[in-house]
PDB file of the backbone (N, CA, C, O) and the ligand in Angstrom, with CONECT records:
HET     ZN  A 101       1
ATOM      1  N   MET A   1    -123.068 134.381  97.829  1.00  0.00           N
ATOM      2  CA  MET A   1    -122.064 135.357  97.357  1.00  0.00           C
ATOM      3  C   MET A   1    -120.676 134.963  97.866  1.00  0.00           C
ATOM      4  O   MET A   1    -119.696 134.983  97.122  1.00  0.00           O
ATOM      5  N   ILE A   2    -120.618 134.608  99.137  1.00  0.00           N
ATOM      6  CA  ILE A   2    -119.322 134.225  99.730  1.00  0.00           C
ATOM      7  C   ILE A   2    -118.805 132.947  99.090  1.00  0.00           C
ATOM      8  O   ILE A   2    -117.606 132.788  98.860  1.00  0.00           O
ATOM      9  N   PHE A   3    -119.734 132.040  98.808  1.00  0.00           N
ATOM     10  CA  PHE A   3    -119.329 130.789  98.159  1.00  0.00           C
ATOM     11  C   PHE A   3    -118.716 131.061  96.791  1.00  0.00           C
ATOM     12  O   PHE A   3    -117.724 130.441  96.409  1.00  0.00           O
ATOM     13  N   LYS A   4    -119.323 132.004  96.052  1.00  0.00           N
ATOM     14  CA  LYS A   4    -118.793 132.375  94.736  1.00  0.00           C
ATOM     15  C   LYS A   4    -117.361 132.901  94.862  1.00  0.00           C
ATOM     16  O   LYS A   4    -116.484 132.567  94.064  1.00  0.00           O
ATOM     17  N   LEU A   5    -117.152 133.723  95.875  1.00  0.00           N
ATOM     18  CA  LEU A   5    -115.818 134.300  96.083  1.00  0.00           C
ATOM     19  C   LEU A   5    -114.800 133.202  96.426  1.00  0.00           C
ATOM     20  O   LEU A   5    -113.664 133.216  95.953  1.00  0.00           O
ATOM     21  N   ILE A   6    -115.238 132.259  97.255  1.00  0.00           N
ATOM     22  CA  ILE A   6    -114.336 131.169  97.644  1.00  0.00           C
ATOM     23  C   ILE A   6    -113.990 130.317  96.422  1.00  0.00           C
ATOM     24  O   ILE A   6    -112.834 129.954  96.207  1.00  0.00           O
ATOM     25  N   ILE A   7    -115.017 130.006  95.630  1.00  0.00           N
ATOM     26  CA  ILE A   7    -114.791 129.198  94.425  1.00  0.00           C
ATOM     27  C   ILE A   7    -113.875 129.934  93.454  1.00  0.00           C
ATOM     28  O   ILE A   7    -112.962 129.348  92.873  1.00  0.00           O
ATOM     29  N   LEU A   8    -114.140 131.245  93.290  1.00  0.00           N
ATOM     30  CA  LEU A   8    -113.340 132.060  92.364  1.00  0.00           C
ATOM     31  C   LEU A   8    -111.869 132.088  92.794  1.00  0.00           C
ATOM     32  O   LEU A   8    -110.967 131.910  91.976  1.00  0.00           O
ATOM     33  N   SER A   9    -111.646 132.316  94.098  1.00  0.00           N
ATOM     34  CA  SER A   9    -110.260 132.376  94.588  1.00  0.00           C
ATOM     35  C   SER A   9    -109.597 131.004  94.482  1.00  0.00           C
ATOM     36  O   SER A   9    -108.397 130.912  94.225  1.00  0.00           O
ATOM     37  N   ALA A  10    -110.378 129.934  94.679  1.00  0.00           N
ATOM     38  CA  ALA A  10    -109.840 128.588  94.537  1.00  0.00           C
ATOM     39  C   ALA A  10    -109.421 128.339  93.096  1.00  0.00           C
ATOM     40  O   ALA A  10    -108.377 127.741  92.836  1.00  0.00           O
ATOM     41  N   ILE A  11    -110.249 128.807  92.159  1.00  0.00           N
ATOM     42  CA  ILE A  11    -109.928 128.631  90.728  1.00  0.00           C
ATOM     43  C   ILE A  11    -108.658 129.401  90.379  1.00  0.00           C
ATOM     44  O   ILE A  11    -107.770 128.886  89.700  1.00  0.00           O
ATOM     45  N   ILE A  12    -108.589 130.649  90.856  1.00  0.00           N
ATOM     46  CA  ILE A  12    -107.408 131.486  90.580  1.00  0.00           C
ATOM     47  C   ILE A  12    -106.156 130.841  91.169  1.00  0.00           C
ATOM     48  O   ILE A  12    -105.099 130.816  90.538  1.00  0.00           O
ATOM     49  N   TYR A  13    -106.295 130.317  92.396  1.00  0.00           N
ATOM     50  CA  TYR A  13    -105.161 129.648  93.035  1.00  0.00           C
ATOM     51  C   TYR A  13    -104.753 128.403  92.239  1.00  0.00           C
ATOM     52  O   TYR A  13    -103.569 128.132  92.041  1.00  0.00           O
ATOM     53  N   GLY A  14    -105.771 127.650  91.785  1.00  0.00           N
ATOM     54  CA  GLY A  14    -105.518 126.449  90.976  1.00  0.00           C
ATOM     55  C   GLY A  14    -104.778 126.778  89.697  1.00  0.00           C
ATOM     56  O   GLY A  14    -103.830 126.089  89.322  1.00  0.00           O
ATOM     57  N   ILE A  15    -105.214 127.831  89.032  1.00  0.00           N
ATOM     58  CA  ILE A  15    -104.566 128.239  87.780  1.00  0.00           C
ATOM     59  C   ILE A  15    -103.117 128.648  88.044  1.00  0.00           C
ATOM     60  O   ILE A  15    -102.205 128.316  87.288  1.00  0.00           O
ATOM     61  N   TYR A  16    -102.936 129.397  89.168  1.00  0.00           N
ATOM     62  CA  TYR A  16    -101.598 129.853  89.528  1.00  0.00           C
ATOM     63  C   TYR A  16    -100.671 128.644  89.758  1.00  0.00           C
ATOM     64  O   TYR A  16     -99.540 128.622  89.272  1.00  0.00           O
ATOM     65  N   ILE A  17    -101.162 127.642  90.503  1.00  0.00           N
ATOM     66  CA  ILE A  17    -100.374 126.437  90.789  1.00  0.00           C
ATOM     67  C   ILE A  17    -100.068 125.696  89.485  1.00  0.00           C
ATOM     68  O   ILE A  17     -98.954 125.223  89.262  1.00  0.00           O
ATOM     69  N   LEU A  18    -101.102 125.609  88.627  1.00  0.00           N
ATOM     70  CA  LEU A  18    -100.966 124.902  87.355  1.00  0.00           C
ATOM     71  C   LEU A  18     -99.861 125.533  86.509  1.00  0.00           C
ATOM     72  O   LEU A  18     -99.004 124.840  85.959  1.00  0.00           O
ATOM     73  N   PHE A  19     -99.900 126.870  86.417  1.00  0.00           N
ATOM     74  CA  PHE A  19     -98.909 127.564  85.601  1.00  0.00           C
ATOM     75  C   PHE A  19     -97.511 127.415  86.204  1.00  0.00           C
ATOM     76  O   PHE A  19     -96.522 127.222  85.498  1.00  0.00           O
ATOM     77  N   PHE A  20     -97.467 127.513  87.551  1.00  0.00           N
ATOM     78  CA  PHE A  20     -96.186 127.429  88.245  1.00  0.00           C
ATOM     79  C   PHE A  20     -95.554 126.063  88.000  1.00  0.00           C
ATOM     80  O   PHE A  20     -94.362 125.955  87.712  1.00  0.00           O
ATOM     81  N   ARG A  21     -96.384 125.014  88.122  1.00  0.00           N
ATOM     82  CA  ARG A  21     -95.877 123.655  87.928  1.00  0.00           C
ATOM     83  C   ARG A  21     -95.520 123.413  86.465  1.00  0.00           C
ATOM     84  O   ARG A  21     -94.497 122.805  86.153  1.00  0.00           O
ATOM     85  N   ASP A  22     -96.391 123.906  85.569  1.00  0.00           N
ATOM     86  CA  ASP A  22     -96.131 123.742  84.139  1.00  0.00           C
ATOM     87  C   ASP A  22     -94.823 124.426  83.737  1.00  0.00           C
ATOM     88  O   ASP A  22     -94.047 123.905  82.936  1.00  0.00           O
ATOM     89  N   GLY A  23     -94.604 125.605  84.316  1.00  0.00           N
ATOM     90  CA  GLY A  23     -93.389 126.349  83.998  1.00  0.00           C
ATOM     91  C   GLY A  23     -92.157 125.539  84.368  1.00  0.00           C
ATOM     92  O   GLY A  23     -91.193 125.477  83.606  1.00  0.00           O
ATOM     93  N   ASN A  24     -92.193 124.915  85.548  1.00  0.00           N
ATOM     94  CA  ASN A  24     -91.081 124.072  85.979  1.00  0.00           C
ATOM     95  C   ASN A  24     -90.936 122.861  85.076  1.00  0.00           C
ATOM     96  O   ASN A  24     -89.830 122.454  84.718  1.00  0.00           O
ATOM     97  N   LEU A  25     -92.104 122.284  84.711  1.00  0.00           N
ATOM     98  CA  LEU A  25     -92.106 121.081  83.881  1.00  0.00           C
ATOM     99  C   LEU A  25     -91.496 121.381  82.520  1.00  0.00           C
ATOM    100  O   LEU A  25     -90.664 120.621  82.026  1.00  0.00           O
ATOM    101  N   ILE A  26     -91.912 122.491  81.913  1.00  0.00           N
ATOM    102  CA  ILE A  26     -91.406 122.861  80.582  1.00  0.00           C
ATOM    103  C   ILE A  26     -89.910 123.106  80.648  1.00  0.00           C
ATOM    104  O   ILE A  26     -89.166 122.715  79.749  1.00  0.00           O
ATOM    105  N   GLU A  27     -89.471 123.765  81.732  1.00  0.00           N
ATOM    106  CA  GLU A  27     -88.044 124.028  81.914  1.00  0.00           C
ATOM    107  C   GLU A  27     -87.256 122.716  81.969  1.00  0.00           C
ATOM    108  O   GLU A  27     -86.215 122.570  81.329  1.00  0.00           O
ATOM    109  N   LYS A  28     -87.787 121.756  82.761  1.00  0.00           N
ATOM    110  CA  LYS A  28     -87.116 120.471  82.904  1.00  0.00           C
ATOM    111  C   LYS A  28     -87.093 119.717  81.581  1.00  0.00           C
ATOM    112  O   LYS A  28     -86.089 119.105  81.218  1.00  0.00           O
ATOM    113  N   MET A  29     -88.223 119.772  80.864  1.00  0.00           N
ATOM    114  CA  MET A  29     -88.333 119.054  79.593  1.00  0.00           C
ATOM    115  C   MET A  29     -87.379 119.626  78.554  1.00  0.00           C
ATOM    116  O   MET A  29     -86.746 118.878  77.809  1.00  0.00           O
ATOM    117  N   SER A  30     -87.274 120.956  78.503  1.00  0.00           N
ATOM    118  CA  SER A  30     -86.383 121.580  77.524  1.00  0.00           C
ATOM    119  C   SER A  30     -84.930 121.272  77.861  1.00  0.00           C
ATOM    120  O   SER A  30     -84.090 121.150  76.969  1.00  0.00           O
ATOM    121  N   GLU A  31     -84.641 121.147  79.154  1.00  0.00           N
ATOM    122  CA  GLU A  31     -83.288 120.763  79.556  1.00  0.00           C
ATOM    123  C   GLU A  31     -82.973 119.347  79.100  1.00  0.00           C
ATOM    124  O   GLU A  31     -81.879 119.059  78.616  1.00  0.00           O
ATOM    125  N   LYS A  32     -83.966 118.462  79.267  1.00  0.00           N
ATOM    126  CA  LYS A  32     -83.797 117.080  78.843  1.00  0.00           C
ATOM    127  C   LYS A  32     -83.610 117.005  77.333  1.00  0.00           C
ATOM    128  O   LYS A  32     -82.751 116.275  76.839  1.00  0.00           O
ATOM    129  N   ASN A  33     -84.426 117.767  76.603  1.00  0.00           N
ATOM    130  CA  ASN A  33     -84.349 117.754  75.141  1.00  0.00           C
ATOM    131  C   ASN A  33     -82.988 118.260  74.668  1.00  0.00           C
ATOM    132  O   ASN A  33     -82.398 117.714  73.735  1.00  0.00           O
ATOM    133  N   LYS A  34     -82.504 119.300  75.321  1.00  0.00           N
ATOM    134  CA  LYS A  34     -81.196 119.853  74.940  1.00  0.00           C
ATOM    135  C   LYS A  34     -80.098 118.811  75.148  1.00  0.00           C
ATOM    136  O   LYS A  34     -79.224 118.624  74.301  1.00  0.00           O
ATOM    137  N   LYS A  35     -80.169 118.130  76.310  1.00  0.00           N
ATOM    138  CA  LYS A  35     -79.151 117.134  76.627  1.00  0.00           C
ATOM    139  C   LYS A  35     -79.193 115.967  75.639  1.00  0.00           C
ATOM    140  O   LYS A  35     -78.162 115.531  75.125  1.00  0.00           O
ATOM    141  N   SER A  36     -80.422 115.465  75.380  1.00  0.00           N
ATOM    142  CA  SER A  36     -80.559 114.295  74.512  1.00  0.00           C
ATOM    143  C   SER A  36     -80.178 114.642  73.072  1.00  0.00           C
ATOM    144  O   SER A  36     -79.586 113.820  72.372  1.00  0.00           O
ATOM    145  N   SER A  37     -80.517 115.860  72.627  1.00  0.00           N
ATOM    146  CA  SER A  37     -80.201 116.221  71.249  1.00  0.00           C
ATOM    147  C   SER A  37     -78.703 116.433  71.073  1.00  0.00           C
ATOM    148  O   SER A  37     -78.165 116.250  69.981  1.00  0.00           O
ATOM    149  N   ASN A  38     -78.032 116.822  72.161  1.00  0.00           N
ATOM    150  CA  ASN A  38     -76.583 117.000  72.081  1.00  0.00           C
ATOM    151  C   ASN A  38     -75.855 115.654  72.100  1.00  0.00           C
ATOM    152  O   ASN A  38     -74.835 115.478  71.432  1.00  0.00           O
ATOM    153  N   ASP A  39     -76.391 114.717  72.870  1.00  0.00           N
ATOM    154  CA  ASP A  39     -75.731 113.422  73.017  1.00  0.00           C
ATOM    155  C   ASP A  39     -75.965 112.521  71.795  1.00  0.00           C
ATOM    156  O   ASP A  39     -75.055 111.829  71.338  1.00  0.00           O
ATOM    157  N   GLU A  40     -77.208 112.543  71.273  1.00  0.00           N
ATOM    158  CA  GLU A  40     -77.536 111.620  70.186  1.00  0.00           C
ATOM    159  C   GLU A  40     -77.174 112.205  68.828  1.00  0.00           C
ATOM    160  O   GLU A  40     -77.436 113.379  68.567  1.00  0.00           O
ATOM    161  N   PRO A  41     -76.570 111.389  67.958  1.00  0.00           N
ATOM    162  CA  PRO A  41     -76.284 111.855  66.614  1.00  0.00           C
ATOM    163  C   PRO A  41     -77.573 111.982  65.798  1.00  0.00           C
ATOM    164  O   PRO A  41     -78.615 111.448  66.179  1.00  0.00           O
ATOM    165  N   VAL A  42     -77.490 112.682  64.691  1.00  0.00           N
ATOM    166  CA  VAL A  42     -78.673 112.881  63.849  1.00  0.00           C
ATOM    167  C   VAL A  42     -79.120 111.531  63.288  1.00  0.00           C
ATOM    168  O   VAL A  42     -78.319 110.750  62.773  1.00  0.00           O
ATOM    169  N   ASP A  43     -80.417 111.288  63.405  1.00  0.00           N
ATOM    170  CA  ASP A  43     -80.978 110.010  62.972  1.00  0.00           C
ATOM    171  C   ASP A  43     -81.141 109.994  61.451  1.00  0.00           C
ATOM    172  O   ASP A  43     -81.673 110.931  60.856  1.00  0.00           O
ATOM    173  N   THR A  44     -80.676 108.918  60.847  1.00  0.00           N
ATOM    174  CA  THR A  44     -80.869 108.746  59.412  1.00  0.00           C
ATOM    175  C   THR A  44     -82.174 107.991  59.177  1.00  0.00           C
ATOM    176  O   THR A  44     -82.460 106.991  59.835  1.00  0.00           O
ATOM    177  N   VAL A  45     -82.953 108.491  58.230  1.00  0.00           N
ATOM    178  CA  VAL A  45     -84.227 107.849  57.914  1.00  0.00           C
ATOM    179  C   VAL A  45     -84.062 107.088  56.595  1.00  0.00           C
ATOM    180  O   VAL A  45     -83.560 107.626  55.608  1.00  0.00           O
ATOM    181  N   VAL A  46     -84.489 105.844  56.603  1.00  0.00           N
ATOM    182  CA  VAL A  46     -84.394 105.009  55.410  1.00  0.00           C
ATOM    183  C   VAL A  46     -85.789 104.526  55.005  1.00  0.00           C
ATOM    184  O   VAL A  46     -86.720 104.510  55.811  1.00  0.00           O
ATOM    185  N   GLU A  47     -85.906 104.132  53.731  1.00  0.00           N
ATOM    186  CA  GLU A  47     -87.197 103.696  53.217  1.00  0.00           C
ATOM    187  C   GLU A  47     -87.227 102.173  53.134  1.00  0.00           C
ATOM    188  O   GLU A  47     -86.278 101.554  52.653  1.00  0.00           O
ATOM    189  N   CYS A  48     -88.315 101.575  53.604  1.00  0.00           N
ATOM    190  CA  CYS A  48     -88.484 100.130  53.505  1.00  0.00           C
ATOM    191  C   CYS A  48     -88.610  99.737  52.040  1.00  0.00           C
ATOM    192  O   CYS A  48     -89.409 100.309  51.298  1.00  0.00           O
ATOM    193  N   LYS A  49     -87.812  98.752  51.633  1.00  0.00           N
ATOM    194  CA  LYS A  49     -87.777  98.364  50.225  1.00  0.00           C
ATOM    195  C   LYS A  49     -89.096  97.723  49.789  1.00  0.00           C
ATOM    196  O   LYS A  49     -89.443  97.735  48.608  1.00  0.00           O
ATOM    197  N   LYS A  50     -89.812  97.173  50.740  1.00  0.00           N
ATOM    198  CA  LYS A  50     -91.033  96.453  50.369  1.00  0.00           C
ATOM    199  C   LYS A  50     -92.284  97.336  50.409  1.00  0.00           C
ATOM    200  O   LYS A  50     -93.022  97.419  49.427  1.00  0.00           O
ATOM    201  N   CYS A  51     -92.518  97.991  51.542  1.00  0.00           N
ATOM    202  CA  CYS A  51     -93.776  98.741  51.683  1.00  0.00           C
ATOM    203  C   CYS A  51     -93.587 100.250  51.578  1.00  0.00           C
ATOM    204  O   CYS A  51     -94.571 100.988  51.529  1.00  0.00           O
ATOM    205  N   GLY A  52     -92.333 100.727  51.543  1.00  0.00           N
ATOM    206  CA  GLY A  52     -92.097 102.158  51.318  1.00  0.00           C
ATOM    207  C   GLY A  52     -92.240 103.026  52.554  1.00  0.00           C
ATOM    208  O   GLY A  52     -92.234 104.254  52.459  1.00  0.00           O
ATOM    209  N   VAL A  53     -92.368 102.399  53.707  1.00  0.00           N
ATOM    210  CA  VAL A  53     -92.492 103.156  54.960  1.00  0.00           C
ATOM    211  C   VAL A  53     -91.123 103.711  55.346  1.00  0.00           C
ATOM    212  O   VAL A  53     -90.108 103.026  55.222  1.00  0.00           O
ATOM    213  N   PHE A  54     -91.108 104.945  55.809  1.00  0.00           N
ATOM    214  CA  PHE A  54     -89.858 105.549  56.257  1.00  0.00           C
ATOM    215  C   PHE A  54     -89.645 105.238  57.731  1.00  0.00           C
ATOM    216  O   PHE A  54     -90.519 105.492  58.559  1.00  0.00           O
ATOM    217  N   ILE A  55     -88.475 104.685  58.054  1.00  0.00           N
ATOM    218  CA  ILE A  55     -88.161 104.331  59.437  1.00  0.00           C
ATOM    219  C   ILE A  55     -86.757 104.802  59.792  1.00  0.00           C
ATOM    220  O   ILE A  55     -85.911 105.014  58.923  1.00  0.00           O
ATOM    221  N   SER A  56     -86.533 104.959  61.099  1.00  0.00           N
ATOM    222  CA  SER A  56     -85.207 105.307  61.588  1.00  0.00           C
ATOM    223  C   SER A  56     -84.245 104.157  61.293  1.00  0.00           C
ATOM    224  O   SER A  56     -84.611 102.987  61.407  1.00  0.00           O
ATOM    225  N   ILE A  57     -83.028 104.494  60.919  1.00  0.00           N
ATOM    226  CA  ILE A  57     -82.026 103.472  60.562  1.00  0.00           C
ATOM    227  C   ILE A  57     -81.741 102.554  61.747  1.00  0.00           C
ATOM    228  O   ILE A  57     -81.330 101.406  61.575  1.00  0.00           O
ATOM    229  N   LYS A  58     -81.968 103.082  62.964  1.00  0.00           N
ATOM    230  CA  LYS A  58     -81.767 102.268  64.173  1.00  0.00           C
ATOM    231  C   LYS A  58     -82.795 101.141  64.254  1.00  0.00           C
ATOM    232  O   LYS A  58     -82.496 100.043  64.725  1.00  0.00           O
ATOM    233  N   GLU A  59     -84.022 101.434  63.781  1.00  0.00           N
ATOM    234  CA  GLU A  59     -85.094 100.454  63.870  1.00  0.00           C
ATOM    235  C   GLU A  59     -85.169  99.587  62.617  1.00  0.00           C
ATOM    236  O   GLU A  59     -85.904  98.601  62.584  1.00  0.00           O
ATOM    237  N   ALA A  60     -84.415  99.951  61.593  1.00  0.00           N
ATOM    238  CA  ALA A  60     -84.517  99.251  60.321  1.00  0.00           C
ATOM    239  C   ALA A  60     -83.911  97.848  60.402  1.00  0.00           C
ATOM    240  O   ALA A  60     -82.954  97.604  61.137  1.00  0.00           O
ATOM    241  N   VAL A  61     -84.499  96.932  59.621  1.00  0.00           N
ATOM    242  CA  VAL A  61     -83.961  95.579  59.487  1.00  0.00           C
ATOM    243  C   VAL A  61     -83.163  95.563  58.183  1.00  0.00           C
ATOM    244  O   VAL A  61     -83.688  95.877  57.115  1.00  0.00           O
ATOM    245  N   ILE A  62     -81.887  95.192  58.289  1.00  0.00           N
ATOM    246  CA  ILE A  62     -81.026  95.190  57.107  1.00  0.00           C
ATOM    247  C   ILE A  62     -80.867  93.766  56.601  1.00  0.00           C
ATOM    248  O   ILE A  62     -80.439  92.876  57.336  1.00  0.00           O
ATOM    249  N   LYS A  63     -81.214  93.564  55.344  1.00  0.00           N
ATOM    250  CA  LYS A  63     -81.076  92.247  54.740  1.00  0.00           C
ATOM    251  C   LYS A  63     -80.588  92.424  53.309  1.00  0.00           C
ATOM    252  O   LYS A  63     -81.191  93.156  52.525  1.00  0.00           O
ATOM    253  N   ASP A  64     -79.483  91.744  52.973  1.00  0.00           N
ATOM    254  CA  ASP A  64     -78.858  91.858  51.655  1.00  0.00           C
ATOM    255  C   ASP A  64     -78.559  93.322  51.299  1.00  0.00           C
ATOM    256  O   ASP A  64     -78.695  93.728  50.145  1.00  0.00           O
ATOM    257  N   GLY A  65     -78.152  94.103  52.297  1.00  0.00           N
ATOM    258  CA  GLY A  65     -77.793  95.497  52.066  1.00  0.00           C
ATOM    259  C   GLY A  65     -78.977  96.400  51.809  1.00  0.00           C
ATOM    260  O   GLY A  65     -78.798  97.557  51.429  1.00  0.00           O
ATOM    261  N   LYS A  66     -80.192  95.895  52.010  1.00  0.00           N
ATOM    262  CA  LYS A  66     -81.393  96.713  51.824  1.00  0.00           C
ATOM    263  C   LYS A  66     -82.101  96.871  53.151  1.00  0.00           C
ATOM    264  O   LYS A  66     -82.012  96.019  54.036  1.00  0.00           O
ATOM    265  N   TYR A  67     -82.807  97.986  53.266  1.00  0.00           N
ATOM    266  CA  TYR A  67     -83.480  98.294  54.532  1.00  0.00           C
ATOM    267  C   TYR A  67     -84.950  97.914  54.469  1.00  0.00           C
ATOM    268  O   TYR A  67     -85.631  98.141  53.469  1.00  0.00           O
ATOM    269  N   TYR A  68     -85.417  97.331  55.563  1.00  0.00           N
ATOM    270  CA  TYR A  68     -86.829  96.983  55.693  1.00  0.00           C
ATOM    271  C   TYR A  68     -87.348  97.479  57.030  1.00  0.00           C
ATOM    272  O   TYR A  68     -86.591  97.613  57.991  1.00  0.00           O
ATOM    273  N   CYS A  69     -88.660  97.752  57.084  1.00  0.00           N
ATOM    274  CA  CYS A  69     -89.239  98.317  58.305  1.00  0.00           C
ATOM    275  C   CYS A  69     -89.413  97.242  59.378  1.00  0.00           C
ATOM    276  O   CYS A  69     -89.427  97.552  60.570  1.00  0.00           O
ATOM    277  N   SER A  70     -89.545  95.992  58.965  1.00  0.00           N
ATOM    278  CA  SER A  70     -89.784  94.944  59.949  1.00  0.00           C
ATOM    279  C   SER A  70     -89.258  93.615  59.391  1.00  0.00           C
ATOM    280  O   SER A  70     -88.933  93.507  58.209  1.00  0.00           O
ATOM    281  N   ASN A  71     -89.182  92.616  60.263  1.00  0.00           N
ATOM    282  CA  ASN A  71     -88.762  91.284  59.840  1.00  0.00           C
ATOM    283  C   ASN A  71     -89.736  90.711  58.802  1.00  0.00           C
ATOM    284  O   ASN A  71     -89.334  89.973  57.903  1.00  0.00           O
ATOM    285  N   GLU A  72     -90.999  91.053  58.936  1.00  0.00           N
ATOM    286  CA  GLU A  72     -92.008  90.603  57.979  1.00  0.00           C
ATOM    287  C   GLU A  72     -91.682  91.089  56.569  1.00  0.00           C
ATOM    288  O   GLU A  72     -91.710  90.313  55.614  1.00  0.00           O
ATOM    289  N   CYS A  73     -91.373  92.380  56.448  1.00  0.00           N
ATOM    290  CA  CYS A  73     -91.058  92.958  55.145  1.00  0.00           C
ATOM    291  C   CYS A  73     -89.745  92.374  54.615  1.00  0.00           C
ATOM    292  O   CYS A  73     -89.594  92.181  53.408  1.00  0.00           O
ATOM    293  N   ALA A  74     -88.799  92.091  55.513  1.00  0.00           N
ATOM    294  CA  ALA A  74     -87.510  91.536  55.093  1.00  0.00           C
ATOM    295  C   ALA A  74     -87.611  90.060  54.760  1.00  0.00           C
ATOM    296  O   ALA A  74     -86.679  89.477  54.208  1.00  0.00           O
ATOM    297  N   GLY A  75     -88.731  89.461  55.092  1.00  0.00           N
ATOM    298  CA  GLY A  75     -88.930  88.038  54.846  1.00  0.00           C
ATOM    299  C   GLY A  75     -88.232  87.159  55.863  1.00  0.00           C
ATOM    300  O   GLY A  75     -87.962  85.987  55.602  1.00  0.00           O
ATOM    301  N   ILE A  76     -87.937  87.733  57.036  1.00  0.00           N
ATOM    302  CA  ILE A  76     -87.307  86.960  58.115  1.00  0.00           C
ATOM    303  C   ILE A  76     -88.395  86.502  59.073  1.00  0.00           C
ATOM    304  O   ILE A  76     -89.250  87.288  59.482  1.00  0.00           O
ATOM    305  N   LYS A  77     -88.354  85.239  59.423  1.00  0.00           N
ATOM    306  CA  LYS A  77     -89.394  84.716  60.327  1.00  0.00           C
ATOM    307  C   LYS A  77     -88.777  84.346  61.659  1.00  0.00           C
ATOM    308  O   LYS A  77     -89.481  83.888  62.559  1.00  0.00           O
TER     309      LYS A  77
HETATM  310 ZN    ZN A 101     -92.017  97.470  55.224  1.00  0.00          ZN2+
END
């Protein structure tokens, strides 16, 4: 019986710690997200001319004024 009580209180304490830490973590993460979303401009998404995959313009390979998802699709070796 005593062991059950000890285990139960340990579980409750564990959950309490978990929530407490998670709460701090979520707060920190939302702060980071707010900062990064304010600093970074809105990402433009472009379509690969060859395979039709949508990629961020930052990651896109530009060849002859057309966007490609990779050097392979752009025909660059
Ligand atoms: Zn492609």
